[in-house]
C-alpha positions as CSV (number, residue, x, y, z in Angstrom):
1,M,76.7,140.7,86.2
2,R,79.3,142.3,83.9
3,C,81.9,142.2,86.6
4,A,81.4,138.4,87.2
5,L,81.6,137.8,83.4
6,A,84.8,139.8,83.1
7,L,86.3,138.0,86.1
8,T,85.4,134.7,84.6
9,A,87.0,135.6,81.3
10,L,90.1,136.9,83.0
11,L,90.5,133.6,85.0
12,I,90.1,131.5,81.8
13,L,92.7,133.6,80.0
14,A,95.1,133.3,83.0
15,G,94.7,129.5,83.0
16,C,95.5,129.3,79.3
17,S,98.8,131.2,79.6
18,R,101.9,129.2,78.6
19,A,104.4,129.1,81.4
20,E,107.7,127.3,80.9
21,R,107.8,124.1,82.8
22,T,110.9,123.0,84.6
23,P,112.2,119.6,83.6
24,Y,111.2,116.8,85.9
25,R,114.2,115.9,88.0
26,I,114.8,113.6,90.9
27,D,117.8,114.4,93.0
28,M,117.3,111.5,95.4
29,P,118.9,108.1,95.2
30,G,116.7,105.1,94.6
31,K,116.8,104.0,98.2
32,E,115.4,107.3,99.4
33,I,112.6,107.3,96.8
34,M,111.7,103.8,97.9
35,G,111.6,105.0,101.5
36,H,109.7,108.2,101.0
37,V,107.4,107.4,98.1
38,V,107.0,103.8,97.3
39,E,107.0,102.2,100.8
40,P,104.4,104.4,102.3
41,A,102.1,103.8,99.3
42,A,102.6,100.0,99.6
43,E,101.8,100.1,103.3
44,L,98.2,100.8,102.4
45,D,98.0,97.6,100.5
46,W,99.9,95.5,103.1
47,D,97.8,96.8,105.9
48,A,94.6,96.0,104.0
49,A,95.3,92.2,104.1
50,G,95.6,89.9,107.0
51,Y,93.7,87.7,109.3
52,E,91.2,88.5,112.0
53,I,89.9,85.9,114.4
54,T,86.5,86.6,115.9
55,E,83.8,84.6,117.7
56,A,82.0,84.1,114.4
57,G,85.1,82.6,112.8
58,E,88.0,83.6,110.7
59,P,87.0,85.8,107.7
60,E,89.6,86.4,105.0
61,P,89.8,90.0,103.9
62,F,91.5,89.1,100.6
63,P,90.0,90.2,97.3
64,T,88.0,87.6,95.4
65,S,88.2,89.1,91.9
């Protein structure tokens, strides 16, 4: 029990330590950021919309609100 309490206290203290943060830098040009970050994230939205023709009709998968 004491060992678990000591380990918990040690983990809490380790989490509270102040480490220096490196400044946020982007060394890529805008076109690369668009290709590696923005475009793959946008693909999720583009792929979620569209049309599907079934025997029951043509439901629209677009949001209503």
